[in-house]
HTML snippet that shows the backbone in 3Dmol.js (N, CA, C, O; Angstrom):
<script src="https://3Dmol.org/build/3Dmol-min.js"></script>
<div id="view" style="width:600px;height:400px;position:relative"></div>
<script>
const pdb = `
ATOM      1  N   MET A   1       2.203   9.866 -10.010  1.00  0.00           N
ATOM      2  CA  MET A   1       1.816  10.633 -11.151  1.00  0.00           C
ATOM      3  C   MET A   1       1.139   9.670 -12.123  1.00  0.00           C
ATOM      4  O   MET A   1       1.678   8.604 -12.421  1.00  0.00           O
ATOM      5  N   PHE A   2      -0.030  10.040 -12.611  1.00  0.00           N
ATOM      6  CA  PHE A   2      -0.765   9.206 -13.541  1.00  0.00           C
ATOM      7  C   PHE A   2      -0.890   9.913 -14.884  1.00  0.00           C
ATOM      8  O   PHE A   2      -1.145  11.116 -14.948  1.00  0.00           O
ATOM      9  N   PHE A   3      -0.709   9.155 -15.941  1.00  0.00           N
ATOM     10  CA  PHE A   3      -0.929   9.651 -17.297  1.00  0.00           C
ATOM     11  C   PHE A   3      -1.995   8.775 -17.924  1.00  0.00           C
ATOM     12  O   PHE A   3      -1.818   7.561 -18.032  1.00  0.00           O
ATOM     13  N   ILE A   4      -3.094   9.375 -18.335  1.00  0.00           N
ATOM     14  CA  ILE A   4      -4.161   8.658 -19.017  1.00  0.00           C
ATOM     15  C   ILE A   4      -4.079   9.064 -20.481  1.00  0.00           C
ATOM     16  O   ILE A   4      -4.267  10.232 -20.818  1.00  0.00           O
ATOM     17  N   CYS A   5      -3.797   8.097 -21.350  1.00  0.00           N
ATOM     18  CA  CYS A   5      -3.596   8.423 -22.756  1.00  0.00           C
ATOM     19  C   CYS A   5      -3.757   7.176 -23.618  1.00  0.00           C
ATOM     20  O   CYS A   5      -3.805   6.057 -23.107  1.00  0.00           O
ATOM     21  N   ASP A   6      -3.837   7.380 -24.919  1.00  0.00           N
ATOM     22  CA  ASP A   6      -3.815   6.252 -25.845  1.00  0.00           C
ATOM     23  C   ASP A   6      -2.400   5.678 -25.842  1.00  0.00           C
ATOM     24  O   ASP A   6      -1.417   6.419 -25.862  1.00  0.00           O
ATOM     25  N   LEU A   7      -2.313   4.376 -25.817  1.00  0.00           N
ATOM     26  CA  LEU A   7      -0.997   3.734 -25.808  1.00  0.00           C
ATOM     27  C   LEU A   7      -0.505   3.546 -27.242  1.00  0.00           C
ATOM     28  O   LEU A   7      -0.554   2.450 -27.800  1.00  0.00           O
ATOM     29  N   THR A   8      -0.042   4.622 -27.805  1.00  0.00           N
ATOM     30  CA  THR A   8       0.500   4.610 -29.162  1.00  0.00           C
ATOM     31  C   THR A   8       1.891   3.984 -29.132  1.00  0.00           C
ATOM     32  O   THR A   8       2.490   3.858 -28.065  1.00  0.00           O
ATOM     33  N   PRO A   9       2.404   3.596 -30.285  1.00  0.00           N
ATOM     34  CA  PRO A   9       3.772   3.059 -30.311  1.00  0.00           C
ATOM     35  C   PRO A   9       4.801   4.039 -29.739  1.00  0.00           C
ATOM     36  O   PRO A   9       5.784   3.613 -29.133  1.00  0.00           O
ATOM     37  N   LYS A  10       4.587   5.326 -29.922  1.00  0.00           N
ATOM     38  CA  LYS A  10       5.521   6.323 -29.392  1.00  0.00           C
ATOM     39  C   LYS A  10       5.478   6.341 -27.853  1.00  0.00           C
ATOM     40  O   LYS A  10       6.523   6.417 -27.205  1.00  0.00           O
ATOM     41  N   ILE A  11       4.290   6.273 -27.279  1.00  0.00           N
ATOM     42  CA  ILE A  11       4.153   6.239 -25.817  1.00  0.00           C
ATOM     43  C   ILE A  11       4.747   4.956 -25.265  1.00  0.00           C
ATOM     44  O   ILE A  11       5.437   4.978 -24.245  1.00  0.00           O
ATOM     45  N   LYS A  12       4.485   3.840 -25.929  1.00  0.00           N
ATOM     46  CA  LYS A  12       5.055   2.563 -25.491  1.00  0.00           C
ATOM     47  C   LYS A  12       6.579   2.614 -25.531  1.00  0.00           C
ATOM     48  O   LYS A  12       7.244   2.114 -24.624  1.00  0.00           O
ATOM     49  N   GLY A  13       7.125   3.213 -26.572  1.00  0.00           N
ATOM     50  CA  GLY A  13       8.573   3.360 -26.680  1.00  0.00           C
ATOM     51  C   GLY A  13       9.137   4.208 -25.557  1.00  0.00           C
ATOM     52  O   GLY A  13      10.173   3.880 -24.979  1.00  0.00           O
ATOM     53  N   PHE A  14       8.446   5.310 -25.250  1.00  0.00           N
ATOM     54  CA  PHE A  14       8.871   6.168 -24.149  1.00  0.00           C
ATOM     55  C   PHE A  14       8.884   5.387 -22.835  1.00  0.00           C
ATOM     56  O   PHE A  14       9.846   5.462 -22.070  1.00  0.00           O
ATOM     57  N   ALA A  15       7.806   4.635 -22.579  1.00  0.00           N
ATOM     58  CA  ALA A  15       7.698   3.885 -21.332  1.00  0.00           C
ATOM     59  C   ALA A  15       8.800   2.835 -21.225  1.00  0.00           C
ATOM     60  O   ALA A  15       9.394   2.660 -20.162  1.00  0.00           O
ATOM     61  N   GLU A  16       9.067   2.149 -22.309  1.00  0.00           N
ATOM     62  CA  GLU A  16      10.118   1.133 -22.298  1.00  0.00           C
ATOM     63  C   GLU A  16      11.499   1.755 -22.153  1.00  0.00           C
ATOM     64  O   GLU A  16      12.358   1.203 -21.465  1.00  0.00           O
ATOM     65  N   ASP A  17      11.720   2.902 -22.795  1.00  0.00           N
ATOM     66  CA  ASP A  17      13.006   3.605 -22.650  1.00  0.00           C
ATOM     67  C   ASP A  17      13.211   4.099 -21.225  1.00  0.00           C
ATOM     68  O   ASP A  17      14.342   4.168 -20.743  1.00  0.00           O
ATOM     69  N   ALA A  18      12.115   4.442 -20.552  1.00  0.00           N
ATOM     70  CA  ALA A  18      12.192   4.910 -19.168  1.00  0.00           C
ATOM     71  C   ALA A  18      12.230   3.736 -18.184  1.00  0.00           C
ATOM     72  O   ALA A  18      12.183   3.937 -16.971  1.00  0.00           O
ATOM     73  N   THR A  19      12.312   2.539 -18.699  1.00  0.00           N
ATOM     74  CA  THR A  19      12.348   1.282 -17.929  1.00  0.00           C
ATOM     75  C   THR A  19      11.125   1.085 -17.042  1.00  0.00           C
ATOM     76  O   THR A  19      11.231   0.546 -15.940  1.00  0.00           O
ATOM     77  N   TYR A  20       9.967   1.522 -17.523  1.00  0.00           N
ATOM     78  CA  TYR A  20       8.706   1.224 -16.835  1.00  0.00           C
ATOM     79  C   TYR A  20       8.283  -0.173 -17.231  1.00  0.00           C
ATOM     80  O   TYR A  20       8.593  -0.647 -18.324  1.00  0.00           O
ATOM     81  N   TYR A  21       7.571  -0.827 -16.331  1.00  0.00           N
ATOM     82  CA  TYR A  21       7.134  -2.205 -16.540  1.00  0.00           C
ATOM     83  C   TYR A  21       5.710  -2.233 -17.084  1.00  0.00           C
ATOM     84  O   TYR A  21       4.877  -1.425 -16.674  1.00  0.00           O
ATOM     85  N   PRO A  22       5.418  -3.155 -18.006  1.00  0.00           N
ATOM     86  CA  PRO A  22       4.029  -3.272 -18.481  1.00  0.00           C
ATOM     87  C   PRO A  22       3.140  -3.857 -17.383  1.00  0.00           C
ATOM     88  O   PRO A  22       3.580  -4.684 -16.585  1.00  0.00           O
ATOM     89  N   THR A  23       1.893  -3.416 -17.358  1.00  0.00           N
ATOM     90  CA  THR A  23       0.928  -3.991 -16.424  1.00  0.00           C
ATOM     91  C   THR A  23       0.621  -5.419 -16.866  1.00  0.00           C
ATOM     92  O   THR A  23       0.841  -5.757 -18.029  1.00  0.00           O
ATOM     93  N   PRO A  24       0.123  -6.257 -15.976  1.00  0.00           N
ATOM     94  CA  PRO A  24      -0.161  -7.650 -16.350  1.00  0.00           C
ATOM     95  C   PRO A  24      -1.121  -7.800 -17.528  1.00  0.00           C
ATOM     96  O   PRO A  24      -1.025  -8.764 -18.287  1.00  0.00           O
ATOM     97  N   ASP A  25      -2.048  -6.848 -17.685  1.00  0.00           N
ATOM     98  CA  ASP A  25      -3.000  -6.926 -18.800  1.00  0.00           C
ATOM     99  C   ASP A  25      -2.496  -6.200 -20.050  1.00  0.00           C
ATOM    100  O   ASP A  25      -3.210  -6.122 -21.050  1.00  0.00           O
ATOM    101  N   LEU A  26      -1.281  -5.675 -19.999  1.00  0.00           N
ATOM    102  CA  LEU A  26      -0.627  -4.985 -21.122  1.00  0.00           C
ATOM    103  C   LEU A  26      -1.392  -3.749 -21.607  1.00  0.00           C
ATOM    104  O   LEU A  26      -1.277  -3.362 -22.770  1.00  0.00           O
ATOM    105  N   GLN A  27      -2.168  -3.136 -20.715  1.00  0.00           N
ATOM    106  CA  GLN A  27      -2.899  -1.920 -21.065  1.00  0.00           C
ATOM    107  C   GLN A  27      -2.312  -0.694 -20.371  1.00  0.00           C
ATOM    108  O   GLN A  27      -2.980   0.334 -20.255  1.00  0.00           O
ATOM    109  N   GLY A  28      -1.083  -0.798 -19.917  1.00  0.00           N
ATOM    110  CA  GLY A  28      -0.444   0.330 -19.261  1.00  0.00           C
ATOM    111  C   GLY A  28       0.970  -0.013 -18.830  1.00  0.00           C
ATOM    112  O   GLY A  28       1.463  -1.117 -19.062  1.00  0.00           O
ATOM    113  N   TYR A  29       1.608   0.961 -18.198  1.00  0.00           N
ATOM    114  CA  TYR A  29       2.977   0.801 -17.697  1.00  0.00           C
ATOM    115  C   TYR A  29       3.062   1.450 -16.326  1.00  0.00           C
ATOM    116  O   TYR A  29       2.287   2.352 -16.008  1.00  0.00           O
ATOM    117  N   PHE A  30       4.008   0.988 -15.514  1.00  0.00           N
ATOM    118  CA  PHE A  30       4.231   1.577 -14.201  1.00  0.00           C
ATOM    119  C   PHE A  30       5.703   1.515 -13.860  1.00  0.00           C
ATOM    120  O   PHE A  30       6.442   0.685 -14.390  1.00  0.00           O
ATOM    121  N   GLY A  31       6.121   2.393 -12.974  1.00  0.00           N
ATOM    122  CA  GLY A  31       7.508   2.379 -12.544  1.00  0.00           C
ATOM    123  C   GLY A  31       7.813   3.572 -11.666  1.00  0.00           C
ATOM    124  O   GLY A  31       6.952   4.408 -11.396  1.00  0.00           O
ATOM    125  N   TYR A  32       9.046   3.632 -11.231  1.00  0.00           N
ATOM    126  CA  TYR A  32       9.514   4.699 -10.358  1.00  0.00           C
ATOM    127  C   TYR A  32      10.513   5.550 -11.118  1.00  0.00           C
ATOM    128  O   TYR A  32      11.409   5.029 -11.781  1.00  0.00           O
ATOM    129  N   ASN A  33      10.356   6.860 -11.018  1.00  0.00           N
ATOM    130  CA  ASN A  33      11.287   7.791 -11.642  1.00  0.00           C
ATOM    131  C   ASN A  33      12.134   8.415 -10.534  1.00  0.00           C
ATOM    132  O   ASN A  33      11.670   9.321  -9.842  1.00  0.00           O
ATOM    133  N   PRO A  34      13.369   7.943 -10.357  1.00  0.00           N
ATOM    134  CA  PRO A  34      14.186   8.441  -9.248  1.00  0.00           C
ATOM    135  C   PRO A  34      14.582   9.913  -9.408  1.00  0.00           C
ATOM    136  O   PRO A  34      14.776  10.619  -8.418  1.00  0.00           O
ATOM    137  N   ARG A  35      14.698  10.359 -10.633  1.00  0.00           N
ATOM    138  CA  ARG A  35      15.069  11.765 -10.851  1.00  0.00           C
ATOM    139  C   ARG A  35      13.996  12.712 -10.315  1.00  0.00           C
ATOM    140  O   ARG A  35      14.305  13.775  -9.776  1.00  0.00           O
ATOM    141  N   LEU A  36      12.715  12.308 -10.472  1.00  0.00           N
ATOM    142  CA  LEU A  36      11.605  13.119  -9.977  1.00  0.00           C
ATOM    143  C   LEU A  36      11.094  12.643  -8.620  1.00  0.00           C
ATOM    144  O   LEU A  36      10.195  13.253  -8.040  1.00  0.00           O
ATOM    145  N   ASN A  37      11.678  11.537  -8.109  1.00  0.00           N
ATOM    146  CA  ASN A  37      11.243  10.931  -6.854  1.00  0.00           C
ATOM    147  C   ASN A  37       9.731  10.681  -6.893  1.00  0.00           C
ATOM    148  O   ASN A  37       9.004  11.051  -5.971  1.00  0.00           O
ATOM    149  N   THR A  38       9.273  10.044  -7.983  1.00  0.00           N
ATOM    150  CA  THR A  38       7.845   9.889  -8.240  1.00  0.00           C
ATOM    151  C   THR A  38       7.529   8.509  -8.794  1.00  0.00           C
ATOM    152  O   THR A  38       8.265   7.981  -9.627  1.00  0.00           O
ATOM    153  N   TYR A  39       6.428   7.929  -8.326  1.00  0.00           N
ATOM    154  CA  TYR A  39       5.878   6.716  -8.902  1.00  0.00           C
ATOM    155  C   TYR A  39       5.022   7.139 -10.092  1.00  0.00           C
ATOM    156  O   TYR A  39       4.248   8.090  -9.985  1.00  0.00           O
ATOM    157  N   VAL A  40       5.152   6.443 -11.230  1.00  0.00           N
ATOM    158  CA  VAL A  40       4.470   6.820 -12.458  1.00  0.00           C
ATOM    159  C   VAL A  40       3.630   5.652 -12.967  1.00  0.00           C
ATOM    160  O   VAL A  40       4.075   4.504 -12.968  1.00  0.00           O
ATOM    161  N   GLU A  41       2.405   5.967 -13.400  1.00  0.00           N
ATOM    162  CA  GLU A  41       1.570   4.990 -14.099  1.00  0.00           C
ATOM    163  C   GLU A  41       1.088   5.630 -15.385  1.00  0.00           C
ATOM    164  O   GLU A  41       0.608   6.764 -15.396  1.00  0.00           O
ATOM    165  N   ILE A  42       1.225   4.883 -16.466  1.00  0.00           N
ATOM    166  CA  ILE A  42       0.720   5.296 -17.775  1.00  0.00           C
ATOM    167  C   ILE A  42      -0.383   4.301 -18.123  1.00  0.00           C
ATOM    168  O   ILE A  42      -0.117   3.111 -18.289  1.00  0.00           O
ATOM    169  N   LEU A  43      -1.615   4.783 -18.233  1.00  0.00           N
ATOM    170  CA  LEU A  43      -2.761   3.906 -18.422  1.00  0.00           C
ATOM    171  C   LEU A  43      -3.581   4.334 -19.635  1.00  0.00           C
ATOM    172  O   LEU A  43      -3.660   5.516 -19.971  1.00  0.00           O
ATOM    173  N   SER A  44      -4.179   3.352 -20.272  1.00  0.00           N
ATOM    174  CA  SER A  44      -5.153   3.675 -21.315  1.00  0.00           C
ATOM    175  C   SER A  44      -6.472   4.015 -20.636  1.00  0.00           C
ATOM    176  O   SER A  44      -6.738   3.544 -19.530  1.00  0.00           O
ATOM    177  N   PHE A  45      -7.297   4.824 -21.282  1.00  0.00           N
ATOM    178  CA  PHE A  45      -8.592   5.181 -20.726  1.00  0.00           C
ATOM    179  C   PHE A  45      -9.452   3.934 -20.541  1.00  0.00           C
ATOM    180  O   PHE A  45     -10.191   3.822 -19.563  1.00  0.00           O
ATOM    181  N   THR A  46      -9.353   3.002 -21.480  1.00  0.00           N
ATOM    182  CA  THR A  46     -10.107   1.749 -21.387  1.00  0.00           C
ATOM    183  C   THR A  46      -9.740   0.996 -20.113  1.00  0.00           C
ATOM    184  O   THR A  46     -10.621   0.481 -19.425  1.00  0.00           O
ATOM    185  N   LYS A  47      -8.460   0.927 -19.793  1.00  0.00           N
ATOM    186  CA  LYS A  47      -8.023   0.252 -18.566  1.00  0.00           C
ATOM    187  C   LYS A  47      -8.580   0.969 -17.341  1.00  0.00           C
ATOM    188  O   LYS A  47      -9.034   0.314 -16.403  1.00  0.00           O
ATOM    189  N   LEU A  48      -8.553   2.265 -17.332  1.00  0.00           N
ATOM    190  CA  LEU A  48      -9.069   3.031 -16.208  1.00  0.00           C
ATOM    191  C   LEU A  48     -10.537   2.700 -15.951  1.00  0.00           C
ATOM    192  O   LEU A  48     -10.925   2.449 -14.810  1.00  0.00           O
ATOM    193  N   ILE A  49     -11.353   2.696 -17.000  1.00  0.00           N
ATOM    194  CA  ILE A  49     -12.779   2.405 -16.880  1.00  0.00           C
ATOM    195  C   ILE A  49     -13.010   0.950 -16.466  1.00  0.00           C
ATOM    196  O   ILE A  49     -13.799   0.681 -15.559  1.00  0.00           O
ATOM    197  N   ASN A  50     -12.331   0.020 -17.120  1.00  0.00           N
ATOM    198  CA  ASN A  50     -12.515  -1.405 -16.794  1.00  0.00           C
ATOM    199  C   ASN A  50     -12.122  -1.728 -15.355  1.00  0.00           C
ATOM    200  O   ASN A  50     -12.819  -2.482 -14.677  1.00  0.00           O
ATOM    201  N   ASP A  51     -11.009  -1.162 -14.886  1.00  0.00           N
ATOM    202  CA  ASP A  51     -10.578  -1.401 -13.508  1.00  0.00           C
ATOM    203  C   ASP A  51     -11.575  -0.813 -12.515  1.00  0.00           C
ATOM    204  O   ASP A  51     -11.860  -1.428 -11.488  1.00  0.00           O
ATOM    205  N   ALA A  52     -12.108   0.372 -12.813  1.00  0.00           N
ATOM    206  CA  ALA A  52     -13.098   0.992 -11.926  1.00  0.00           C
ATOM    207  C   ALA A  52     -14.368   0.150 -11.862  1.00  0.00           C
ATOM    208  O   ALA A  52     -14.947  -0.026 -10.790  1.00  0.00           O
ATOM    209  N   LYS A  53     -14.799  -0.370 -13.009  1.00  0.00           N
ATOM    210  CA  LYS A  53     -15.997  -1.211 -13.019  1.00  0.00           C
ATOM    211  C   LYS A  53     -15.773  -2.478 -12.199  1.00  0.00           C
ATOM    212  O   LYS A  53     -16.638  -2.865 -11.413  1.00  0.00           O
ATOM    213  N   ARG A  54     -14.634  -3.121 -12.371  1.00  0.00           N
ATOM    214  CA  ARG A  54     -14.339  -4.342 -11.613  1.00  0.00           C
ATOM    215  C   ARG A  54     -14.246  -4.057 -10.114  1.00  0.00           C
ATOM    216  O   ARG A  54     -14.749  -4.824  -9.292  1.00  0.00           O
ATOM    217  N   ARG A  55     -13.602  -2.956  -9.775  1.00  0.00           N
ATOM    218  CA  ARG A  55     -13.396  -2.603  -8.372  1.00  0.00           C
ATOM    219  C   ARG A  55     -14.719  -2.291  -7.666  1.00  0.00           C
ATOM    220  O   ARG A  55     -14.885  -2.592  -6.484  1.00  0.00           O
ATOM    221  N   ASN A  56     -15.657  -1.685  -8.402  1.00  0.00           N
ATOM    222  CA  ASN A  56     -16.912  -1.246  -7.797  1.00  0.00           C
ATOM    223  C   ASN A  56     -18.104  -2.136  -8.125  1.00  0.00           C
ATOM    224  O   ASN A  56     -19.237  -1.778  -7.806  1.00  0.00           O
ATOM    225  N   ASN A  57     -17.880  -3.272  -8.745  1.00  0.00           N
ATOM    226  CA  ASN A  57     -18.955  -4.147  -9.200  1.00  0.00           C
ATOM    227  C   ASN A  57     -19.898  -4.566  -8.069  1.00  0.00           C
ATOM    228  O   ASN A  57     -21.117  -4.527  -8.239  1.00  0.00           O
ATOM    229  N   VAL A  58     -19.356  -4.961  -6.933  1.00  0.00           N
ATOM    230  CA  VAL A  58     -20.189  -5.399  -5.809  1.00  0.00           C
ATOM    231  C   VAL A  58     -21.048  -4.235  -5.310  1.00  0.00           C
ATOM    232  O   VAL A  58     -22.235  -4.410  -5.033  1.00  0.00           O
ATOM    233  N   LEU A  59     -20.455  -3.068  -5.197  1.00  0.00           N
ATOM    234  CA  LEU A  59     -21.209  -1.895  -4.756  1.00  0.00           C
ATOM    235  C   LEU A  59     -22.360  -1.590  -5.706  1.00  0.00           C
ATOM    236  O   LEU A  59     -23.475  -1.322  -5.259  1.00  0.00           O
ATOM    237  N   PHE A  60     -22.102  -1.628  -7.011  1.00  0.00           N
ATOM    238  CA  PHE A  60     -23.149  -1.350  -7.992  1.00  0.00           C
ATOM    239  C   PHE A  60     -24.282  -2.374  -7.886  1.00  0.00           C
ATOM    240  O   PHE A  60     -25.455  -2.026  -8.020  1.00  0.00           O
ATOM    241  N   LYS A  61     -23.924  -3.636  -7.646  1.00  0.00           N
ATOM    242  CA  LYS A  61     -24.956  -4.665  -7.501  1.00  0.00           C
ATOM    243  C   LYS A  61     -25.795  -4.425  -6.259  1.00  0.00           C
ATOM    244  O   LYS A  61     -27.014  -4.586  -6.304  1.00  0.00           O
ATOM    245  N   LYS A  62     -25.170  -4.042  -5.144  1.00  0.00           N
ATOM    246  CA  LYS A  62     -25.904  -3.762  -3.911  1.00  0.00           C
ATOM    247  C   LYS A  62     -26.839  -2.568  -4.083  1.00  0.00           C
ATOM    248  O   LYS A  62     -27.913  -2.527  -3.483  1.00  0.00           O
ATOM    249  N   LEU A  63     -26.432  -1.598  -4.902  1.00  0.00           N
ATOM    250  CA  LEU A  63     -27.250  -0.402  -5.130  1.00  0.00           C
ATOM    251  C   LEU A  63     -28.243  -0.581  -6.271  1.00  0.00           C
ATOM    252  O   LEU A  63     -28.986   0.342  -6.603  1.00  0.00           O
ATOM    253  N   ASN A  64     -28.255  -1.775  -6.873  1.00  0.00           N
ATOM    254  CA  ASN A  64     -29.111  -2.070  -8.025  1.00  0.00           C
ATOM    255  C   ASN A  64     -28.877  -1.109  -9.195  1.00  0.00           C
ATOM    256  O   ASN A  64     -29.822  -0.654  -9.840  1.00  0.00           O
ATOM    257  N   LEU A  65     -27.629  -0.819  -9.448  1.00  0.00           N
ATOM    258  CA  LEU A  65     -27.281   0.060 -10.584  1.00  0.00           C
ATOM    259  C   LEU A  65     -26.833  -0.744 -11.774  1.00  0.00           C
ATOM    260  O   LEU A  65     -26.503  -0.176 -12.814  1.00  0.00           O
TER     261      LEU A  65
END
`;
const viewer = $3Dmol.createViewer("view");
viewer.addModel(pdb, "pdb");
viewer.setStyle({}, {cartoon: {color: "spectrum"}});
viewer.zoomTo();
viewer.render();
</script>
């Protein structure tokens, strides 16, 4: 389950209370929710875009985009 949202202090508090771990770049949280049997990621929109650009950078260069 993915949540894309602004990482406000309230969202950060929720993530920490749910014992989710911060991502290495501190732009999101991840963890497992055993009650829902679900893996959860809480990401900022900026992180989503930056990760997509990094992941697809070689492809964009090959396509001259």
